[in-house]
C-alpha positions as CSV (number, residue, x, y, z in Angstrom):
1,M,-65.0,-260.3,35.9
2,T,-64.9,-257.0,35.4
3,P,-66.8,-254.4,37.4
4,P,-69.3,-252.5,35.8
5,S,-68.5,-249.2,34.5
6,R,-70.0,-246.4,36.0
7,T,-71.5,-243.9,33.0
8,A,-72.6,-240.1,33.1
9,V,-74.8,-238.7,30.8
10,V,-74.4,-235.4,29.6
11,V,-76.7,-233.0,27.8
12,S,-76.4,-229.3,27.4
13,A,-78.7,-226.4,26.0
14,H,-79.0,-222.7,26.2
15,R,-82.7,-222.8,25.1
16,P,-85.9,-225.4,24.6
17,Y,-86.0,-227.5,22.1
18,A,-89.1,-229.4,20.6
19,A,-87.3,-232.9,21.6
20,M,-85.7,-232.0,24.6
21,E,-88.8,-233.4,26.7
22,S,-88.5,-236.7,25.1
23,C,-84.3,-236.2,25.3
24,L,-84.4,-236.0,29.3
25,R,-87.1,-238.5,29.5
26,G,-85.3,-241.0,27.7
27,F,-81.9,-240.8,29.0
28,C,-83.5,-240.7,32.8
29,S,-84.7,-244.3,31.9
30,I,-81.4,-245.7,30.7
31,V,-79.0,-244.3,33.6
32,D,-78.7,-246.2,36.8
33,R,-79.3,-243.6,39.0
34,K,-80.9,-240.2,38.1
35,E,-77.9,-238.0,39.2
36,D,-75.5,-240.0,36.1
37,L,-77.8,-237.6,34.1
38,I,-76.0,-234.4,34.1
39,F,-77.6,-231.5,32.5
40,V,-75.7,-228.2,31.7
41,N,-78.4,-225.2,31.5
42,N,-76.0,-223.2,29.3
43,G,-77.0,-219.6,29.8
44,S,-81.0,-220.3,29.5
45,S,-83.9,-218.9,30.2
46,E,-86.2,-219.5,32.9
47,A,-89.1,-221.4,31.0
48,L,-86.3,-224.4,30.3
49,R,-85.4,-224.4,33.9
50,R,-89.2,-224.9,34.8
51,L,-88.6,-227.7,32.3
52,V,-86.0,-229.7,33.6
53,S,-87.4,-229.6,36.7
54,E,-90.9,-230.9,35.5
55,V,-89.6,-233.7,33.4
56,S,-86.3,-234.6,35.3
57,P,-86.3,-234.1,38.9
58,G,-83.5,-235.1,40.9
59,I,-80.7,-235.0,38.1
60,T,-77.7,-233.3,38.0
61,V,-78.1,-229.7,36.6
62,L,-75.2,-227.0,36.1
63,N,-75.8,-223.4,35.3
64,L,-74.1,-221.5,33.7
65,P,-74.4,-217.7,33.8
66,E,-74.3,-217.6,29.7
67,N,-74.1,-219.0,26.7
68,R,-70.7,-220.7,26.4
69,L,-71.6,-222.4,23.3
70,F,-71.4,-226.1,22.4
71,C,-67.7,-226.8,23.8
72,A,-67.3,-224.7,27.1
73,S,-71.0,-225.9,28.3
74,Y,-70.2,-229.9,27.2
75,N,-66.5,-229.3,29.1
76,A,-68.8,-228.1,32.0
77,G,-70.5,-231.2,32.4
78,I,-67.6,-233.8,31.5
79,R,-65.6,-231.7,34.0
80,N,-68.5,-232.9,37.0
81,A,-68.8,-236.3,35.5
82,L,-64.6,-236.7,36.0
83,E,-64.6,-235.1,39.4
84,K,-67.2,-237.7,40.2
85,G,-64.9,-240.3,39.5
86,Y,-67.4,-242.1,36.3
87,D,-65.3,-244.5,34.0
88,F,-67.4,-243.1,30.9
89,V,-69.2,-240.0,29.8
90,L,-71.4,-239.9,27.0
91,L,-72.4,-236.6,25.4
92,A,-75.7,-236.4,23.4
93,N,-77.7,-233.4,21.9
94,A,-80.5,-231.8,23.7
95,D,-82.2,-232.5,20.2
96,T,-82.1,-236.3,20.0
97,E,-84.6,-238.7,21.2
98,V,-83.5,-242.4,22.3
99,V,-84.9,-245.4,20.3
100,N,-82.9,-248.0,21.7
101,F,-82.4,-248.3,25.4
102,S,-79.6,-250.6,25.6
103,F,-77.4,-249.0,23.0
104,I,-75.5,-247.4,25.9
105,D,-74.4,-251.4,27.3
106,D,-73.4,-252.1,23.4
107,L,-71.1,-249.1,23.5
108,L,-69.5,-250.2,26.8
109,E,-69.0,-253.9,25.4
110,A,-67.2,-252.4,22.5
111,A,-65.1,-250.4,24.8
112,Q,-63.8,-253.2,26.8
113,R,-63.0,-255.1,23.6
114,R,-60.9,-251.7,22.4
115,P,-59.2,-250.6,25.5
116,A,-57.3,-248.1,23.2
117,A,-60.5,-246.5,22.0
118,A,-61.3,-243.0,23.5
119,F,-64.6,-242.3,21.6
120,F,-66.9,-244.5,20.9
121,G,-70.3,-243.4,18.5
122,P,-73.2,-245.0,17.7
123,L,-75.8,-245.4,14.6
124,V,-77.4,-242.1,14.6
125,Y,-81.1,-241.6,12.5
126,Y,-81.7,-238.3,11.1
127,R,-85.6,-236.5,12.2
128,N,-86.8,-240.4,11.4
129,T,-85.8,-243.8,11.4
130,Q,-85.6,-243.9,7.7
131,T,-83.0,-242.0,7.6
132,V,-79.4,-242.8,8.9
133,Q,-77.1,-239.7,9.9
134,N,-73.7,-239.5,8.6
135,T,-71.3,-239.5,11.9
136,R,-68.0,-241.4,10.5
137,F,-65.5,-238.8,9.2
138,S,-62.2,-238.2,8.2
139,Y,-59.8,-235.4,9.1
140,P,-60.7,-232.3,7.2
141,S,-58.8,-232.1,3.8
142,I,-59.3,-230.3,0.5
143,A,-58.5,-233.1,-1.7
144,H,-61.1,-235.2,0.3
145,N,-63.7,-233.1,0.3
146,I,-63.3,-232.8,-3.5
147,A,-63.7,-236.5,-3.7
148,A,-66.4,-236.6,-1.4
149,W,-68.3,-234.2,-3.0
150,I,-68.3,-235.5,-6.3
151,P,-70.5,-238.6,-5.6
152,W,-72.1,-236.6,-3.2
153,R,-73.7,-234.4,-5.8
154,L,-74.3,-237.5,-8.2
155,F,-75.4,-239.7,-6.0
156,P,-77.0,-238.6,-3.2
157,R,-79.0,-241.9,-1.6
158,L,-75.1,-243.2,-0.7
159,R,-75.3,-240.8,2.2
160,N,-78.3,-242.6,3.6
161,R,-76.9,-246.1,3.2
162,P,-76.2,-247.5,6.8
163,P,-73.0,-248.7,7.7
164,L,-71.9,-252.4,7.7
165,G,-70.0,-253.2,10.6
166,E,-67.7,-251.7,13.5
167,E,-64.8,-249.9,12.5
168,E,-62.0,-247.3,13.4
169,V,-62.8,-243.9,11.9
170,D,-60.7,-240.6,12.0
171,F,-63.5,-239.1,14.2
172,L,-67.1,-239.0,15.4
173,N,-69.7,-236.5,14.8
174,G,-70.4,-235.1,18.5
175,V,-74.0,-235.6,18.3
176,C,-73.9,-238.5,20.3
177,V,-70.5,-240.3,21.6
178,L,-69.3,-242.2,24.1
179,C,-65.8,-241.0,25.9
180,R,-63.8,-242.9,27.6
181,C,-62.7,-241.0,31.2
182,E,-59.3,-242.6,31.3
183,A,-58.4,-241.0,27.8
184,L,-59.9,-237.6,28.5
185,R,-57.5,-237.3,31.5
186,D,-55.0,-238.0,29.3
187,F,-55.5,-235.8,26.5
188,G,-58.0,-233.1,27.9
189,L,-61.3,-231.8,26.7
190,M,-62.4,-229.9,24.0
191,D,-60.5,-226.8,23.0
192,E,-63.0,-224.1,23.6
193,S,-61.6,-221.5,21.5
194,F,-64.3,-223.5,18.4
195,G,-67.0,-222.7,20.1
196,G,-68.9,-225.5,18.2
197,Y,-68.4,-227.5,15.1
198,V,-64.9,-229.3,14.1
199,E,-63.9,-229.5,17.7
200,D,-64.6,-233.0,17.2
201,A,-62.1,-233.2,14.5
202,D,-59.7,-231.5,16.9
203,W,-60.6,-233.6,20.0
204,S,-59.8,-236.8,17.9
205,W,-56.8,-235.5,16.3
206,R,-55.4,-234.3,19.7
207,A,-56.5,-237.9,20.7
208,R,-54.6,-239.9,18.2
209,K,-51.6,-238.0,18.7
210,K,-51.9,-239.8,22.2
211,G,-52.2,-243.1,20.9
212,W,-55.7,-243.2,21.6
213,T,-58.5,-243.8,18.9
214,S,-62.3,-243.4,17.7
215,V,-64.5,-246.6,17.0
216,F,-67.8,-246.7,15.1
217,V,-70.2,-249.2,16.8
218,P,-73.2,-249.8,14.3
219,V,-75.7,-250.0,17.3
220,P,-78.9,-247.8,16.7
221,A,-79.1,-245.4,19.4
222,I,-80.9,-242.0,19.0
223,I,-83.2,-239.7,16.3
224,H,-81.4,-236.4,15.6
225,H,-84.3,-234.0,15.5
226,E,-82.3,-231.6,13.9
227,E,-84.0,-228.2,13.6
228,L,-84.9,-226.9,9.7
229,N,-83.8,-223.0,10.7
230,G,-80.4,-221.6,11.9
231,Y,-78.1,-223.2,9.0
232,E,-78.8,-220.4,6.5
233,Y,-75.7,-219.9,4.7
234,S,-75.2,-216.5,6.1
235,S,-75.6,-218.1,9.8
236,F,-73.3,-217.9,13.1
237,K,-73.4,-221.9,12.5
238,N,-71.8,-221.6,9.0
239,F,-69.7,-219.0,10.2
240,L,-67.8,-221.0,13.0
241,L,-68.0,-224.3,10.2
242,K,-65.6,-222.3,8.3
243,R,-64.0,-220.6,10.3
244,N,-63.3,-223.7,12.5
245,T,-62.0,-225.7,9.6
246,V,-58.9,-222.9,8.8
247,L,-58.4,-222.9,12.9
248,W,-58.0,-227.0,12.9
249,H,-55.6,-226.8,9.4
250,L,-53.5,-224.3,11.7
251,K,-53.6,-226.3,14.3
252,A,-52.6,-229.1,12.5
253,G,-49.7,-227.7,10.9
254,H,-51.1,-227.5,7.5
255,R,-51.2,-223.4,6.8
256,I,-50.9,-224.2,3.2
257,S,-54.4,-225.9,3.6
258,A,-55.3,-223.5,5.8
259,S,-54.9,-220.6,3.1
260,A,-56.3,-222.6,0.4
261,Y,-59.6,-223.2,2.1
262,A,-59.6,-219.6,3.5
263,A,-59.6,-218.6,-0.2
264,A,-61.8,-220.8,-1.8
265,S,-64.4,-219.9,1.0
266,L,-64.3,-216.3,0.5
267,F,-64.6,-216.6,-3.1
268,L,-68.2,-218.3,-2.5
269,A,-69.0,-216.1,0.0
270,G,-68.0,-213.3,-2.5
271,L,-70.0,-214.8,-5.2
272,R,-73.4,-215.2,-2.8
273,M,-72.9,-212.1,-2.2
274,I,-73.1,-210.6,-5.4
275,R,-75.8,-213.1,-6.6
276,A,-77.8,-212.5,-3.9
277,A,-81.4,-211.0,-3.6
278,K,-81.1,-207.5,-2.2
279,P,-83.3,-208.0,0.8
280,Q,-80.4,-210.7,1.7
281,R,-77.4,-208.9,0.1
282,D,-76.4,-206.9,3.6
283,R,-76.4,-209.8,5.5
284,Y,-73.9,-212.1,3.2
285,R,-72.0,-208.8,2.8
286,R,-71.5,-208.7,6.7
287,F,-71.3,-212.4,7.0
288,F,-68.1,-212.1,4.1
289,R,-66.8,-209.2,5.8
290,H,-66.6,-211.0,9.2
291,L,-65.3,-214.4,7.4
292,S,-62.4,-212.4,6.0
293,R,-61.4,-210.7,9.1
294,S,-61.1,-213.8,10.9
295,Y,-59.6,-215.5,8.3
296,K,-56.9,-212.7,8.1
297,K,-56.3,-212.7,12.0
298,M,-55.8,-216.3,12.3
299,I,-53.6,-216.7,8.9
300,Q,-51.4,-213.6,10.0
301,E,-51.1,-214.7,13.6
302,G,-51.4,-218.4,13.6
303,Q,-52.3,-220.3,16.6
304,R,-51.7,-217.1,18.5
305,A,-55.3,-216.6,17.2
306,R,-57.0,-219.5,18.7
307,G,-58.1,-217.3,21.5
308,L,-60.1,-215.2,19.0
309,Q,-63.9,-215.1,20.2
310,Y,-66.7,-213.6,18.2
311,P,-66.9,-209.8,19.5
312,E,-68.4,-209.3,16.2
313,F,-71.2,-210.7,16.4
314,P,-74.4,-209.4,18.3
315,E,-76.2,-212.6,18.7
316,K,-74.5,-216.0,18.5
317,C,-77.9,-217.8,18.5
318,G,-80.9,-218.6,16.9
319,T,-81.7,-218.7,13.3
320,G,-79.7,-215.9,11.7
321,I,-76.7,-213.8,13.4
322,W,-78.3,-210.5,12.2
323,Q,-81.6,-210.4,12.8
């Protein structure tokens, strides 16, 4: 009989979220031991420290001196799990709520059936149990984006259609994913140059080059209570998404696709800047300028620019970069 797998759960946050108390209580109730829940305090305030200690005493807490963004903070938790000899580590956003308290067992069962898979993603609800979040993706591609955008605009309800069965995918959304530690030791952790967004595509891409796969398992697991604010067009999150798509193309050797995506992205950003109302025009202008500078540096220098961080942004978090 196969011995039971030791599994750690990693949650990271740089500030309190409305769903955080439910998140911590939920994962505390499904881990074997409280210390199996690893919370990464990503340069947060004292208020978050108190909340964590009150809601989930006894869990493992790692304190980072500053907000190091998604990749670096979750990598810190993963390293802790690897050092302690866990077999699997589940990564979950801090704005999630557990609705199925046995979903990790279902993912572990899938892991036994699929020994060549590194990542396993469950079914995720979006803000309520009536809406399913799409967590199964293909690698970035301009042709695929166009092909997917047309039916998405014409038939938006198709996005919420629940998946039919277990399947291998290119990559999984990082909102909730079970990782095989053996595989992580083979191809490494997340590339921290991404900061956040598109890092999941890069991680799975590197895994696939080593022979590992990603599998979606249609077992309900969590609700993702994503905030309404912070995703405006001129936000830092949108900057990361657009910047990192070009970064991924460069890493994958798709220089023409990187240049084409950058040109299209700047064209649309320029249109928004021109058409924006006067109170918002300065923010769109700054967004356009920062994005064009990043694209120019990355495309000119190629992968040598992967270490580029974000010194041009005075504030990385919150509802907007320049507020």
